N, C-alpha and C positions, 0 to 999 in steps of 0.2 A: 441301483434300481433304474430301469429304462424310463426316460421321460417321454410321454406320449401326448399328442394334442387331443383336446377333448373330442375331436371328430374322428379320431383314429385314422388320420390320413398318412399316406406313404410318400416318401420323398420322390420328387421327379428324378433324383439321382438313381432310382432303381429302374429307370427305362433303359432299354437296350439302345445302343447306337443306331441300329438299323430301324428302330421303331420309335419315332419321336412323339408318340401319343401314348396316353396310359393304356396299359393292359386292363382287361376286365377284371373285377374282383376287388377285394379290400385293399386298401392302401395302408402300408406299414413300413417300418424301418427307420432306425435312428440314423442321423446323417454322419458324415465323416467328422472326426474330431482331432485332437491335437496328435494322437499317436496312430489312428486308424485312417489311412487315406481313402478308404471305401466306406460307403454307407452299408448299413445292415441289409443283407439280401440285395446287394447292388448288382444289377445286370450290366453295368459298365465294367465290372471286374472280368478279367480274361477267363474264358471257359477252360476246364481241365483238358489237357491233351488226351486223345483217345489212345489206349494202350490195349492191345489184344493179349489177355493172359496166357501164360504158358501152361504147361502140364506138370503134374507131380511126378517125381522119380519113384521107381521101385528098386528093389535089390538087383533085379535083372536088367533094368533099362533106365537110363537117365532121362529125365523129363526134358520138355521143351521150354527154352527161356521165353519171357515176354517179348512182344514185338519190338520194343525199343531198347532191349538189352544189347550191350557190347559183349560179344562173345570173346573170351580170352583163351578157352580150350574146349574143343568139342569132340575130341577123340581122334582128330585127324593130324597128319603131319603138317598140314597147311597152317594149322593154329599153333603148332609147336614153334613155328617160325616167328610167332609173336613174343617169344621168350628169349632170354639170353643168359649167359652166366653172370653171376653178381660179381663183377670185377671192375676195376678201374677203367680198363679198356674193354670195350664190348667184344665178347667172344660167343660163339654158339654154345648153347648149353649141351651138357653131357647126359642130361636126363633123356630118358627114351619113351617112345610111344609104343605100348604093348597092349594088345587086345583092346584097343580103343581107350586106354588109360595113359595118364602122364605118370611115369614111375621114376622115383628118385633113385639114382645110382649112388650108393653110399660112397662117400669120399670125393664126390664131384663138386661139392659146393652148393651153396643157395643158388636159386635161379630168381630172376625178376622179369617183369614185363617190359617191353620196350615202350609201351604206353604208360603215361603217367596220368594220375587223376587223385581226387581228394574225396570230399563228401560222396557217399555212395550207398546204395543197396548192393551187397556183395553176395553171391551164391557160390559155395564151394562144396564139393562132395569129396570125401576121402575114406581110405580103407586102409587099416593097419594089417600086417601080415597075418594070414590064417594060422601059421606055425608060431605058437607063443613061445618067445624067447626073452629073458631078462625080466626086470621088475622095475617098479617105480618109474623114474625118468629114462630108463634104458629099454623101454618097450613100446615100439610103434611111435617113436618121437619125431615130430616135425612141427611146423608152425606156419600160420598165416600172418604175414606182416603187412598191415595197411600202410600205404605210403612208405614202406620199407622202414618204419619207425616203431611200431607198436603191434604186439603179437597177440593174437588169439591162439592159445595152445592146441596142438594137435597131439594126441597121446592116447595109447590103448590103456584106459583105465577101467576096463571091464574086469572086475575082481582084481584090481591092481591099485591099492592105495598109493599116494604120493603126497608131497606137501600141497595143500589146497589151492594155493595161489599159482601152482604150476600144473593144475589139473586140466584135463580136456575141457575146453569151453571157458577157460579162465582168460581174464586179461592178464597176461603173464606178469608176475611180480607186483600186481595191483589188486586184483579182486578175484576170489574163487567163483566157480559157477554156483548158481543156485541149487543145481541138482546134477546127478549123474544120469543122463538120459542116453547113454551109449548103447549101441547094439554090440554083439559079439565080435570078436577078431575076425577079420576077413569080410564082414558085412560092410555095406556102405553107410557112412555117417554123413549127415547133411547139416551144414552150417548155413544159416541165413543171417547175415550181419548188416546192421545199420551203423554206418560209421560217420562221425562228424569230427573234423580236425579242430585243434585248438585254435582260437582267434585272438590275436594280440593286435593292439593298435597303439602306436607311440609308446611301445614298451609296457603297456598296461593290458592285462588279461581280460578280455571281454567274455570269453567262453572257454572253459577248460578242455573241451572236446569231450566226446562220449561215445560209448559202445552200447548198442542193444543186439543181443546174440540170441538165436534160437537153435537148439541142437535137437535135430530130428523132430521139429515141431514144438519143442519144450523150451520155454524162455528161460535162459540161464544167466543173462545179463540184461538189465534194464536201465538204460541211460546211465551207465556206469562212467563216472568221470575218469578221464585218462591218468590224471595226476602226473603228467610228464610222459606217459607212454609206457612205463614199466621197464624192467630190466632184470638181469641176473644178479643176485647178491645184494647189489646196491640199490637202495630206494630211490626211485625217480621223483623229480619235482616238476611242477608246471613250467613249461617253456614254449616258445613259438615254434611251430612247424613250418616248412616250406609251403608254398601255395599248392603244390602237386608233388606227387612222388609215385614210384612204381609199387605194384603188388609184388611181394617176395614170398617164395616158398622155401622152408628151410630144409637143409640136409643136416639131419642129426645122426647120421649113421644107420638109419633103418630104411628099408625099401618100401616106404609108404606110397600109396598110389593115390592119384587125384582124377577127377573127371568132372565135366559139366560145370566149368568155371565161367561166370559171367558177372557183369555189373551194370547198374543203372545209375548215372549221375543223379544226384539229389538237388532240388532247387536251393539256392542260397538261403541261409537264415537272415532274418532282419539285421542281426548283429554283424553280418558279413555282406551287407548290401542287398539282401533279398526284400521283396515287397509282398509276400503272401500273408504276412501277419502284422501284428503290432510293430511299429517302427519307432525310432527315435524322432522327437518332434521336427528336427530340421529336415530329416529324410521324409517324413510324412508330408511336411509343407511343400516340398519340391515335387512329390508325387502328386499331390492335389492340384498344383499349378499346372502340371503336365496334363492331368485328366481334364481340367477345365479348358485348357487351350484346345485340346482335341474336340471337345463338345462344342466350343464356340466356332471352330472351323467347320463342324458339321452344321451348326445352326445357320451359318452364312450361305449354305446351299439351299436353305428352305425358305418357305414363304408362310404367312399368316399364322395360325395358331400353333402349327408344328414348330415354326421358328421361335415363337414366343416361349413355348415350353421348354425347348432346348437352351434357350438363353437363361431362363430361370433355373434350370437344372445346373448349368455351369456355376452359378453362384453358390450352390451348395458345397463346392469344392474350393473356390478361390474368389475373393472380392475383385471386382473390376468396375471402375466408376462409369466407364462408357457403357458397358453391358447393363449395369444397373439402371442407368438413366434411360437406355433404350427399352429395358424391360417394363419400368414403371410407365413409361409412355405408351408402350404397346398394350399393356393391361388396360389403361385408360381408354384407348382407342377401342379395344375389344368390348368393353363394357358399353360404350356408346353404340356400338353395332348391335349389341344384345338388346339394349333399350329401343332401338329402331326396328326391331324385328316384330311384324305383326303377331298378335296373340295366336292366330291360327297356324302359325308356322313354328311356334315355340317348342311344341312336343317332339318333333323330329330332332331338335337341337339339344334335347334334355342331356344325353350323354356328354356332349362336348361342353355344356354349361356346367354340369356338375363336377366333371373332371377339373375344369378350370377353378371352380369354387373350392375344391379339395386341395388343389396345388397351392392356390393362394393361402389357404388355411395353414398348410404345411409351412410355407415360406415365411409367413409372419410369426408362426408359433416358434420356429427355431431362429428367428431374428435375421433371416436372410434378406427379408424385406420389412420395412417398418410396420408396426402393428397399426399405425395411423394411416396406412395406405387408403386413400378414398375409395378405391374400388372395392374394398372388402365389404363395408356395410351396404354398398350399392348392390352388389351381387347377392348378399344375404336377403335383402329385401325383394329382389326379383324372384328368387326361388321360393321364398316364403308367400308372396303374393299369389304365385301360381298354385302353390299347395304341394310342392315337391318335398318340403320339409315341414315338420310340425312347428308351430309357433311356440 
């Protein structure tokens, strides 16, 4: 249950760096804590980067990737150059570009991207041959290997049963898909894949890695643990992956076609050094100290109440004896100035005074400043005597 001060105040921590005074409206938001370096609703937190969405594909036309996507194949010979044969020594791939698609040449071997990456959103479209030949694993077989290590199966399972953990959309050798959402042979199938690699530290597994997969818009894997990545016949077990690896496409002897292949790198998880969510206490402490330092550097450029508010705000993230001393002294000086203000001039200062009152209430409620702060009862008396709050 969230703790709220009686006056429902909001932390100074929610103020934007560029706006060192309170925004209008109610004040709210729990402060940073042991595992959260940000206050709730914290405007010091970085804004999400702008991404222009792409467009959806149709059977006739591939869609357009999002603006920040890294395109691996777009139907041109130029993007074929981003791929090579999957051999110890780099060689050009023997796969071909035909009618704007990347087509497997049976017997030529796997191909891999020259670029290496790890955690990502991956978009792949594929099409099994229109002419139906073979059954089970022998029909429209290929595969999408993230980091070259773990496979999302590509297979024509339209009216074609096979072992479930080798079905189209399976994490091969690990987990069957939740559903068979394939279109017919020759039509385009769309995979949207969220991939997270396993994370190990000092030989200890912190995250097994996982897949989320949508097949033609239908969720078929939901945060499925990798369990080592899967494999053929032998059960895999959790193990560390490299930091990066190529995307591989499988030659399984069928002329499967691909188009519209792109990926977007994903932000690091907290367990892997990221700072978008709850973090380990040591990491959260380091982040809070970094934020406090930035705010104090900003405060040094300001004057008056604006400076005082920023100094107070910095204490929400990390204690600093000098800043605390300056803040308490600054609050005392500010109260003296308020007391010296003629009654006829108080009304125009109401917003400034009430903002400071609420800030002090927040800071003392959450113990960033002592509850015995002399300015607290003094400012309460001022606003009550004027009639701004009920007695």
